[in-house]
C-alpha angles and dihedrals in degrees: 000000000000115000093013124152111233131190110223102215118208105204133185109234125211119268113271094026119134134164101274107169089005115158095182116130092177129205129328146153097061116202119183123210112243092260093046093235096113135036129205117202143155118258134173093205089118093054097264127056109267139160119268130183120205135175109242107251095023130099093214116099130183121215111223112218112238099149132264100301121100118266117219103182143004132200127192116218117241090239090054098232102105144042117207110210127195109211129191109210111213089002089280128143090254110101134203125198119221131179123218136167115251088248090057098257132125098027112183139152120247106170144013096055122174112340093347123109125211129198146140093072116192129169109218106238114259093002133094088232127118120203119204143147130236123209092341085278108079128054110204139188119199118196102203094193097050092034092229132142119207125189107217095188142330129216145119117302096354127152127188111228104171147333122219119246093254092053092235101113139034132199111224132182121213135185145043128300115305094008105068125147125201114219134190110224124200101218094202097047098030091226125136137201129189121260104178143305110274150083106260134053136145138178120250112255091262093042094237096119143015129239113206136174097224123207095184091112134050090271128031120264130194109234134190113204128189113174106311094339115104123190124188107221098177138353140163111295087221121063125195090254088064091064126080100245144199119236088271090060094250120128125261119214113258135176092262101033135060093345083081126042092240090066096058120100123257117231131193102234102180144343140205127199125207119245090248090055094233102111137037124197113212125202111208127198105214142164094022097308112346122117139239126183121203136172124222129195110239094192099053116102096201132035106356090206104212112231114211120226094220152211094019112212092231137019094248121054134175149145098071113198133167127208115237100270095039095243094121135038119200124201144151128248133186140165143170107317089002117102121212112292132184119235140175132215116207118214092207096055098022086221132131117231129190115238098178119347137147114233117258115251111248089208098054120125111245111216126231121224112236128190130190140154124273122222090275097043096262112141115247125190139189143167115256119208108194127190117238092242120089117275168256090097136189101262139202121208107212119203119198127220129252100048080227092063132091135230107234136176094265137124113319118161090178093055093047092048092050094050089049087058093051096261118128121218126210109194101198133206102203121178112299092049121125126237097059104076136284095281091058092049091051095043093096100044117133113324090006087076089089087070091052090054089049088053089066090058089048089055091054092047090050093049093050094042091052091052093245103114135056114163108011139204135184130214140160146160130245106333085007087057089053091049089049091055091045094051092047092052099037093047104024096166095052102074137056097199142002140202119199113194113192092322128162113252100176123025091204094059091039092057092044097051107029123094111286094239091050091051093048093049093048098059093087091056105037106020137258115302092225107026093041097034094126093051092046091050090051090051095047113103094208089074090058097039092115088067093060114117106164122086108257133211112200118200126186143156113240092222097047109135095166095064098011120223092250086078089066097036095058091051092049092048092051092049093046090052089057095041087238116168107262145131130211119213111189120182116207114210093026131104132189091327131037100244101170120080092224091057092048091050091052092046091051094048095048095043093050090050092049094049095043091051094053102032103042101038 
């Protein structure tokens, strides 16, 4: 029910329990009230993601009515009077932005009208002004007190990051995926100058300097820039020159390097600065995908003495957010058998408290990080979930989306359910994944994608050579679905079963039917639909579909406009024409992700049945 009070029960579950068949995503997108006494967040506890407000330290939560559509993110204004909610109508990639009072009153839409999409919401500190971007073409400021909408600038592949307190300058981000440049724009003169390559930048609270997560180097660095002065506040303690490299500059595996987690690089993943500008919270990606959170003093002239936020309540953290006076830091944490939860760290006690979090399953399988060389000597890694029974086991290779994402030891009901049934899972990070340096992310761009496809075969060879895998399947979502189709058609004799979840099957139809801003941003990763048409045809699995041997389950959301449903339909039609063993699972009312619990439960049930049938026969 909308506006309902709800007690969030924290229960102790029996020993050996774990979330078999669990469709819980949990709680995410924490947003602290200015005084830090309340937290707004998104939770799917009611079956569909919605906004909840909860006093910190209380078990009572209030659902804020925003209508029936799924909510993907929430932001609390620095004045405390408004929540900005990002809503996905029909579960599709298109997003609307609505404003609502924390008590659920005065709900109204402010962006993402019609066919437009709106994202990258940011409340400007100390001002009733919301910054956002529509269609990656229009940078917008919305003054919620005056009720005005101001277009800061318009252009191709532009995102508004921040506006200084005086309203004289804006930080803008331009460019496609993996090649974005942050620019400082003089709003009066209309001139721009480069800041750094990267995704994230903000003004200091007074506007006198800029904090940016720079991607100019091999690993990200947090910079503070005032005029022409540039100060490095934090960077990876390992540089690429520290690593024994191949001629391409990419690391080889060695006995003391990526074969063990301690040899993997550390990357700054995100940062958040307090409204007084005195402290920055840094989110580190370490040990092949785990998290660390540390605080640094921005005022100190000497050793900044990082203070760890520890122990973290789960191995993977994210969504750092401060309250207005910097007394509380909100974040999410998750782990194997532990759905996303929202937590708060108090500066006064230096303790972490749960706001709303599901208990971790004591019976969950904890994955082991594995590392091994690819065909060209590049180090590949992945997280291995092994059943408790002796091996070798039937095994599924899981391929994540992106490709600029990373498989991490987080919440995975599918992985836990498979291991419970005696099926191992290897969640791979093939080239193109994030978390291992810029060269690794770019190592599958354009024609280099052939090597990423070859990485899937390397994973299988490693799993069989190590005595882990018997019968073997491959599956993945989004780009991972594409890579699944590619592996099944490039190496048809290698796999016993496959599952393609909203994967691209033909780059030509993908570019033609996807959202325009998605197509424009993808050119740097996949290639240009006209200039690289021959390469994209060669890389499209639909043109090799007659080589497919393994039974294939195809899963798609009917409203998906990121990877449109034609990508699934043409695969299903081709398989049906050949009488090839397959099944098509189409979800009405869902987009690129399955956002409703009922849909995720059905997906889990049907996928487990499909894999069990073809891997354990």
